[in-house]
C-alpha positions as CSV (number, residue, x, y, z in Angstrom):
1,A,126.2,-44.7,81.4
2,H,126.5,-48.5,81.1
3,K,126.5,-48.9,84.9
4,L,123.4,-46.7,85.2
5,V,121.5,-48.7,82.6
6,D,122.6,-52.0,84.1
7,T,121.4,-50.9,87.6
8,V,118.1,-49.8,86.3
9,H,117.6,-53.2,84.5
10,K,118.7,-55.0,87.6
11,Y,115.8,-53.5,89.6
12,G,113.3,-54.1,86.8
13,G,113.4,-50.7,85.1
14,N,113.5,-49.9,81.5
15,L,116.3,-47.6,80.4
16,S,118.7,-47.9,77.4
17,L,121.9,-46.2,76.3
18,K,119.9,-44.8,73.4
19,D,117.5,-43.2,75.9
20,L,120.4,-41.4,77.6
21,A,122.0,-40.4,74.2
22,D,118.7,-39.0,72.9
23,Y,117.8,-37.1,76.1
24,Q,117.4,-33.4,75.5
25,P,117.3,-31.2,78.6
26,L,114.6,-28.6,78.8
27,D,115.5,-25.0,79.6
28,V,112.6,-23.8,81.7
29,E,112.2,-20.5,83.4
30,A,111.9,-20.5,87.2
31,G,108.4,-20.0,88.6
32,R,107.7,-16.8,90.4
33,S,105.4,-15.9,93.2
34,T,105.4,-13.4,96.1
35,Y,105.1,-13.6,99.8
36,R,104.5,-10.4,101.8
37,G,106.2,-8.3,99.0
38,L,109.2,-10.6,98.6
39,E,109.7,-12.4,95.3
40,I,109.9,-16.2,95.4
41,R,111.6,-18.0,92.5
42,S,111.6,-21.8,92.4
43,T,111.1,-24.8,90.3
44,W,107.7,-25.3,88.6
45,P,106.0,-28.4,87.4
46,P,106.8,-31.2,86.9
47,D,108.5,-30.6,90.2
48,S,105.8,-30.0,92.9
49,G,108.2,-28.5,95.5
50,G,108.3,-24.9,94.2
51,L,104.6,-24.8,93.5
52,G,103.9,-26.3,96.9
53,L,106.2,-23.7,98.6
54,A,104.5,-20.8,96.8
55,L,101.0,-22.2,97.5
56,G,101.7,-22.7,101.2
57,L,103.2,-19.2,101.6
58,N,100.2,-17.7,99.7
59,I,97.8,-19.4,102.1
60,L,99.8,-18.5,105.2
61,E,100.0,-14.9,104.0
62,Q,96.1,-14.8,104.2
63,L,96.1,-16.2,107.8
64,D,97.1,-13.8,110.5
65,L,99.9,-15.8,112.2
66,R,101.2,-12.6,113.8
67,R,97.9,-12.3,115.7
68,T,97.8,-16.0,116.7
69,G,101.4,-16.2,117.8
70,K,104.2,-18.8,117.2
71,Y,102.8,-22.1,116.0
72,T,104.9,-23.8,118.8
73,E,103.0,-21.7,121.4
74,S,99.5,-21.3,120.0
75,V,97.0,-24.1,119.2
76,E,95.2,-21.9,116.6
77,S,98.5,-21.0,114.9
78,A,99.7,-24.6,114.9
79,Y,96.3,-25.7,113.4
80,D,96.7,-23.1,110.7
81,V,100.2,-24.2,109.8
82,Y,99.2,-27.9,109.9
83,S,96.1,-27.3,107.8
84,T,98.1,-25.3,105.3
85,L,100.6,-28.1,105.0
86,Q,97.7,-30.5,104.5
87,A,96.2,-28.3,101.8
88,V,99.5,-28.1,100.0
89,Q,99.9,-31.9,100.1
90,N,96.4,-32.4,98.8
91,L,96.7,-29.9,96.0
92,T,100.2,-30.8,94.8
93,R,99.1,-34.3,94.1
94,Y,97.6,-32.8,90.9
95,V,101.0,-31.6,89.8
96,R,102.3,-33.6,86.9
97,D,104.5,-33.1,83.8
98,P,102.9,-30.1,82.0
99,S,103.9,-31.6,78.6
100,V,101.5,-34.4,79.3
101,Y,98.9,-33.1,81.7
102,N,97.1,-29.8,82.1
103,V,98.5,-28.5,85.4
104,P,96.5,-25.6,86.9
105,S,99.6,-23.7,88.1
106,Q,98.2,-20.2,87.6
107,L,95.0,-21.1,89.5
108,L,97.0,-22.7,92.4
109,L,99.3,-19.7,92.6
110,S,96.6,-17.0,92.5
111,K,96.1,-14.9,95.6
112,E,92.3,-15.5,95.1
113,F,92.8,-19.2,95.4
114,A,94.9,-18.7,98.6
115,V,92.1,-16.6,100.1
116,H,89.6,-19.4,99.4
117,E,91.9,-22.0,101.0
118,A,92.6,-19.8,104.0
119,Q,88.8,-19.3,104.5
120,E,88.3,-23.0,104.3
121,I,90.9,-23.6,107.0
122,R,89.3,-21.0,109.3
123,Y,85.8,-22.6,108.5
124,Q,87.1,-26.1,109.4
125,A,88.7,-24.6,112.6
126,K,85.3,-23.2,113.6
127,L,83.6,-26.5,112.9
128,A,86.1,-28.2,115.1
129,E,85.6,-25.6,117.8
130,Q,81.8,-26.2,117.7
131,S,82.4,-30.0,117.8
132,Q,84.5,-29.5,120.9
133,K,81.6,-27.7,122.6
134,L,79.1,-30.4,121.6
135,H,81.2,-33.4,122.5
136,S,83.5,-33.9,125.4
137,T,85.1,-37.2,124.3
138,A,88.8,-37.1,123.6
139,A,88.3,-38.4,120.0
140,T,86.4,-35.2,119.0
141,S,88.1,-32.7,121.2
142,S,91.1,-32.2,118.8
143,P,91.0,-29.2,116.5
144,T,92.2,-31.6,113.8
145,A,89.2,-33.9,114.0
146,A,87.5,-32.2,111.0
147,I,90.5,-32.8,108.7
148,P,89.8,-35.6,106.2
149,G,92.1,-38.6,105.9
150,P,94.9,-38.9,103.4
151,P,94.1,-38.4,99.7
152,E,93.5,-41.4,97.5
153,E,96.5,-43.0,95.9
154,L,97.0,-42.0,92.3
155,S,98.0,-44.5,89.6
156,T,100.1,-42.0,87.7
157,G,102.9,-39.7,88.8
158,T,106.0,-37.7,87.9
159,V,109.4,-37.7,89.5
160,H,112.0,-35.1,88.8
161,I,115.6,-34.9,90.1
162,S,118.0,-32.1,89.5
163,V,121.7,-32.2,90.5
164,I,124.4,-29.5,90.3
165,D,128.0,-30.4,91.2
166,E,130.7,-28.2,92.6
167,H,131.9,-27.3,89.1
168,G,128.5,-26.0,88.0
169,N,127.6,-29.0,85.9
170,A,123.9,-29.6,86.0
171,C,121.7,-32.6,85.1
172,G,118.0,-33.3,85.5
173,I,115.7,-36.1,84.7
174,T,112.0,-36.3,84.7
175,T,109.9,-39.5,84.6
176,S,106.2,-39.6,84.2
177,I,104.1,-42.7,84.6
């Protein structure tokens, strides 16, 4: 514990032995979602990974990847997968510690929301297709031309780490700024 606190201080952080002694782990239930009839269980906020996984699978479930073929062999399918990953990245930036922020987990996980996001992806693909027909320059011929740039940087955030060793000992820490 002393070594951890010393290392945190060495790099400008603020952590004390009292912080470690006072820490109380939270016992939270795993999040649940479905994908094509299969149950998905994963971590939920403050961790964005499980929510992002469920959100991405919900969107992909709405897109007909079986019709468009493997994403490595089909431009349309690759665009759908890429756009889904972009949507997940853009939406999970709102995921924070639910004890501090109102995280719209139920909205993000609803099948109705996934339908909306999938429709937006198809709409953007149609716009890009029309753009290709109107312009012959290389800069506008990509199906990804209609995708906006990266989201603005946020001044707040949450980081969560969970570790389980070979003996089943588990530890997690969450930091919100």
